[in-house]
N, C-alpha and C positions, 0 to 999 in steps of 0.2 A: 708656552702658552697653552698647548693642548692639554697637558696634565692638569693645570689649574682649571681650565675650562670644564673638563669632565668631572672634576671634583665638585664644581659649582653645579653642574648639570645633575649629578647624583643627589646632592643635598636638596636641590629644587624638587626633584622627583620624590624624595623622601618626605619633604614637607607637604607636597600635594597628596601623597598617600595618607598621611596623618589626617588631612582635611577631607578624606574620602573622595578625592577627585580622581578615581581610578581610570576613567575613560581618557582623561587628559594624559595621565602618566603612560597609559598604553600607547597612545598616539605618539608621544615624545620618544618612547623607547623604540617604537617601530621606525620612526624617523632616524634614530641613531644608527640603525642597521645600514643606512645608505653610505655611511662614512667608511670608506674602504682605502683611504690614502690617496685616491685620485681626486682631482679638482671637480670632476662631474659628480662624484659622490657627495662632496661637500655642498655643491649647489643644490642637489636633490634634498639633502638634509635641511638646508636653509629654507627652501621653498616649503618643505613639510612643516617646519616649526612655525613659519609665518602663517600657514593655513590653520595650525592649531590655535594660534592667537586669534585669528579671524573667527573661527568656528566656535570658540569657547570664551570669547571676550566677556560675555555677560556672566559667566560662571567664575571668573577670576576676580579676586579682590584687588585693590590698587597695588598693594605690595607684591602680590604674585604676578600681576601684569608687568610691573616694573622689572621684576627679576627675569621674566621671559623676554622683555625688551633688551635687557643686558645680554642674554644669550644670543639673541638675533643680531644685535649690533656688533658683538664680538666676532661672529663668523663673517658678517658682511664686511667688516674692516679687514679681516684676514684675507678674504678672497680678493678684495680690491688691491691689496699690496702684493699679491703673487705675480 
């Protein structure tokens, strides 16, 4: 799951970069730094990307918001099944 997730994450960041959404990409990449293999790191990551969605909701088009929702929901499900 993690390998596919990070591939999706990278493609999403690349897409946002093409759309000149550099601040959002920076926030997502900073959130990624929390992931250290421990559950607490994953929770910090999840909270951070939820904050990105909240803070930048008006700057995301519907497809980009839907993709961010997928990233959030995937981690949320993973943490609930641990």
